[in-house]
N, C-alpha and C positions, 0 to 999 in steps of 0.2 A: 487240151481243155477238158472241161467237166462233162459229165454223161448229158444232162439235159442240153448244154449247148452243141454238142455233139449231134445227139438225137436230131434237134432242131434244123441243123444245117443237111440233113438228108431230106432230098426232095420225097413228097407226099408217096407218088408212084411208085417209089422203092423200099419205102416202109412197110408197105403191106407183104414185100416180096421176102423180108425178113420173119421169120416163124419161132415160135417157142423160145422166148427170150426169159431169161433166168438172171436176175439182179442178185450180187453178191456182193459181199465189203470188199471185194477188189475192185469194185465200179462205184464205192462209197456209200452205198444204202445196205440196207438190211435185206435180207433174201427175199426175195419175191417171184412170181412167175406170170408171165404174159402172154397171150395168145402169138401176138406179132408184134414188132416195132412201133405200128402205130398204136395199139392200144397201150403201149407203155408211156409212146410220146402224150398221149391224149392224158395220161394219168400224172404225168410228170408236172402238167399246170394247173392240179388240183391242191390246193395248199395244203391239205393231208398229206400230201405225198411227202411234205418236210420231215413229218416224224420219222420216215423211215431211212432219211440221210443220217448218216455217220458223221460225227465231227471231225472236221478237219479236210482239207483241200484234195481232192483225189482225180489226177490226169486219168483220164479213159482215152484207149487208144480206139481207131475200128478195128483193129484184132482183137482188141480184147473184147468188144460188143460182139465180134463174130464167133469169137470162141464160147460166149456165151449163151448162142443162139443155134439154130439148125441152119448150118451152112447154105448160104444161097447160091444158085448157079455162077460162075465165073463170070458172065456176063453182067449180072446185076450187081456184084463185087466192084467190077472195073467202072460202072456208071458212077457207082457210090466213091469211089477213090475220085473220080473227074468231078465231081461236086464237091470235093470237100479242098481243093486246090484253091 
């Protein structure tokens, strides 16, 4: 799934637990940094965020997202995985 879809499937209370998210071309966007996944989620709904999007469709997994952030506690990761099923 694309980054926006993935991020929108993660419950609000878990988006604040993922810190220092870094966008990269492997996620379908030009490089940018965000304090938390919540900040990224809010940014993705702003129309100007589309100018950072790279052409083409990019599949982003939870593992890719976690690799581009400060890894949260295992409990948080399990909660996120459960919410994505």
